VEXRO-448378 format. One line per 4 residues: number of its first residue (from 0); their letters; for each residue x, y, z of C-alpha. Coordinates in Angstrom, 2 decimals, always signed. Layout:
BEGIN
NUM> A> X,Y,Z | ...
//
This chain:
BEGIN
0> MADP> +0.03,+0.35,-0.06 | +1.28,+3.74,-1.08 | +2.01,+5.58,+2.26 | -0.56,+8.33,+2.62
4> LAIP> -0.46,+11.68,+0.43 | +0.81,+14.01,+2.56 | -0.28,+17.59,+2.48 | +0.57,+20.64,+5.28
8> VYYD> -2.10,+22.61,+6.69 | -0.90,+26.01,+8.06 | -2.58,+27.00,+11.16 | -2.61,+28.90,+14.40
12> FASS> -4.50,+28.57,+17.35 | -5.38,+31.96,+17.37 | -7.60,+31.82,+14.33 | -11.15,+30.79,+14.74
16> LCYV> -10.92,+29.84,+11.24 | -8.81,+27.27,+11.44 | -11.07,+25.59,+14.73 | -13.50,+25.56,+11.79
20> AHRV> -11.18,+23.97,+9.40 | -10.41,+21.69,+11.69 | -13.63,+20.38,+12.68 | -14.68,+20.25,+8.87
24> MQRM> -11.71,+18.21,+8.42 | -12.34,+15.65,+11.28 | -15.49,+15.13,+10.15 | -14.68,+13.94,+6.63
28> GDEL> -11.86,+11.69,+7.94 | -13.42,+8.59,+6.20 | -13.34,+10.10,+2.81 | -9.74,+11.57,+3.77
32> DALG> -8.89,+8.04,+4.53 | -10.58,+6.73,+1.21 | -8.25,+9.20,-0.68 | -5.24,+8.18,+0.78
36> ISLV> -4.80,+11.66,+2.32 | -3.14,+12.40,+5.37 | -3.46,+15.93,+6.81 | -0.31,+17.47,+8.51
40> WTPI> -1.10,+20.19,+10.80 | +2.00,+22.80,+10.56 | +1.61,+25.66,+13.19 | +2.91,+29.01,+12.45
44> DLVR> +2.61,+32.32,+13.99 | -0.02,+34.15,+12.21 | +1.04,+37.60,+13.48 | +4.81,+37.69,+11.71
48> ITGW> +2.99,+37.49,+8.25 | +0.13,+39.89,+8.29 | +1.42,+42.55,+10.79 | -1.46,+42.34,+13.12
52> RRSD> -0.80,+42.73,+16.68 | -1.30,+40.42,+19.40 | -4.44,+41.68,+21.25 | -5.78,+43.92,+18.45
56> PIDG> -9.94,+43.87,+18.51 | -11.46,+41.21,+16.08 | -14.12,+43.28,+15.35 | -15.54,+44.60,+11.47
60> PRRE> -15.28,+42.04,+8.22 | -12.79,+39.94,+10.50 | -15.05,+38.78,+13.13 | -18.11,+38.99,+10.61
64> NALR> -16.74,+36.82,+8.02 | -15.09,+34.15,+10.96 | -19.31,+33.84,+12.13 | -20.32,+33.13,+9.01
68> ASRE> -17.96,+30.54,+8.37 | -19.18,+29.02,+11.41 | -22.84,+29.32,+10.68 | -22.68,+28.15,+7.04
72> LGVP> -20.29,+25.59,+8.40 | -21.84,+24.20,+10.89 | -19.18,+24.77,+13.36 | -20.54,+26.43,+16.70
76> LRMP> -17.75,+28.72,+18.31 | -17.33,+31.15,+20.91 | -15.38,+34.39,+19.15 | -12.59,+35.69,+21.75
80> EQWM> -12.91,+39.59,+21.87 | -9.07,+39.90,+20.59 | -6.11,+38.08,+19.03 | -4.55,+36.20,+21.47
84> DSRR> -1.03,+35.58,+21.63 | -0.82,+31.83,+20.39 | +3.11,+31.89,+20.70 | +3.70,+28.99,+23.54
88> AQAV> +0.60,+26.71,+22.32 | +2.00,+26.67,+18.86 | +5.35,+26.55,+19.84 | +4.06,+23.47,+22.17
92> ALSL> +2.24,+21.99,+19.02 | +5.31,+22.34,+16.85 | +7.74,+20.07,+19.63 | +5.10,+17.43,+19.33
96> RGGP> +4.58,+17.14,+15.79 | +5.08,+13.57,+14.82 | +4.76,+12.39,+18.23 | +1.55,+10.28,+20.36
100> NEAA> +0.75,+14.23,+21.72 | +0.95,+16.14,+18.67 | -3.39,+15.28,+17.66 | -4.04,+15.23,+21.92
104> WRER> -2.58,+18.77,+22.14 | -4.64,+20.52,+19.33 | -8.11,+18.64,+20.17 | -7.22,+19.96,+23.94
108> VWPA> -5.97,+23.72,+22.61 | -9.10,+23.99,+20.17 | -12.30,+23.31,+22.27 | -10.93,+24.78,+25.28
112> VYDD> -10.63,+28.17,+23.31 | -13.53,+28.19,+21.15 | -16.74,+26.11,+22.98 | -15.35,+26.94,+26.82
116> GRSL> -13.71,+30.36,+26.23 | -10.31,+29.48,+27.45 | -7.50,+32.49,+26.48 | -4.37,+31.57,+24.86
120> DDAK> -3.02,+34.37,+27.16 | -3.96,+32.53,+30.09 | -0.42,+31.36,+31.47 | -1.50,+29.60,+34.08
124> WLDA> -3.97,+27.65,+31.86 | -1.73,+26.44,+29.48 | +0.86,+25.53,+32.22 | -1.84,+22.65,+33.88
128> LAAE> -2.73,+21.69,+30.20 | +0.75,+20.63,+29.14 | +1.02,+19.02,+32.82 | -1.99,+17.11,+31.76
132> LGID> -0.33,+15.34,+28.93 | +3.35,+15.28,+30.28 | +4.78,+18.12,+28.39 | +7.88,+19.71,+29.47
136> LAAA> +6.03,+23.07,+28.45 | +9.67,+25.13,+30.06 | +11.65,+23.23,+26.84 | +9.20,+23.68,+24.39
140> TGAR> +8.47,+26.86,+24.53 | +11.84,+28.85,+25.38 | +14.23,+30.61,+22.95 | +14.92,+27.64,+21.10
144> GLDA> +11.19,+26.45,+20.78 | +10.32,+30.13,+19.71 | +12.98,+30.10,+17.36 | +11.47,+26.99,+15.76
148> LATE> +8.06,+28.33,+15.41 | +9.65,+31.67,+14.07 | +11.70,+29.18,+11.52 | +8.31,+27.39,+10.26
152> TALA> +6.80,+30.72,+10.31 | +9.21,+32.10,+7.61 | +9.25,+28.71,+5.38 | +5.10,+29.03,+5.38
156> AEVE> +5.52,+32.61,+4.16 | +8.22,+31.23,+1.53 | +5.75,+29.34,-0.10 | +3.28,+32.37,+0.18
160> VSGV> +1.14,+30.90,+3.09 | -1.08,+34.79,+3.67 | -3.16,+33.29,+6.01 | -4.75,+30.59,+7.35
164> PTFL> -5.59,+28.09,+7.59 | -3.91,+27.26,+4.22 | -3.66,+24.12,+2.31 | -0.22,+23.30,+0.28
168> LDGW> -0.94,+21.38,-2.71 | +2.28,+20.52,-4.34 | +3.56,+24.12,-3.54 | +0.41,+25.89,-4.12
172> PIGG> -1.65,+27.41,-1.27 | -4.96,+27.11,-1.45 | -6.40,+29.63,+1.78 | -9.36,+29.07,+3.66
176> IQEE> -12.24,+26.25,+3.91 | -15.70,+25.20,+2.53 | -17.91,+22.87,+2.93 | -17.33,+19.23,+3.00
180> RTML> -18.10,+18.41,-0.69 | -16.06,+21.20,-2.00 | -13.38,+19.98,-0.06 | -13.59,+16.47,-0.90
184> SLLG> -14.04,+17.78,-4.59 | -10.30,+19.67,-4.70 | -8.51,+17.31,-2.56 | -10.12,+14.08,-4.76
188> RYAA> -8.88,+16.01,-8.07 | -5.66,+16.72,-6.11 | -5.33,+12.74,-5.23 | -6.23,+11.83,-8.62
192> RRGR> -3.22,+13.96,-10.30 | -1.33,+12.38,-8.35 | -1.97,+9.06,-8.79 | -3.47,+8.03,-5.90
196> VH> -7.40,+7.21,-7.09 | -8.86,+6.49,-10.64
//
């Protein structure tokens, strides 16, 4: 059997659209398996790409677009009032890449923020969350971890990632999230072009 077709998905925990994308792609799990596709969730620091400021209010069109996507795609969420500092949570995710706790970290962080209203700026909560999973938070979020996140973000910028979520298909960045049929059509055509389905 061929190895899964790996598709990088760039994300930032501070982005509510990434949470919506996460849930939509979860619902498509069986279809992705049938296509032989494996999503490689890749954390980046969107602030370094967009120039947004941490703690900026999320209002106007940005807020309206996120809430519309939430409604239309059937992913309810509690919308944060401001752009959170996600660097520590992202650095942890990067340190866990490829390991047994990688998906568990995402599955703990996203619902806590967008279902329960927790803040990524709450250091004590992140400490407790990391402790539950046996993660050395100090090591993951120290200078080396934050440097690794900055490097990953720079690499994303080099392939023209300008927002999140972004799916990278053979070097082509496809931004945003659509409903399942549209995503399945897009990814199915990609898998077919790569010889994975007929």
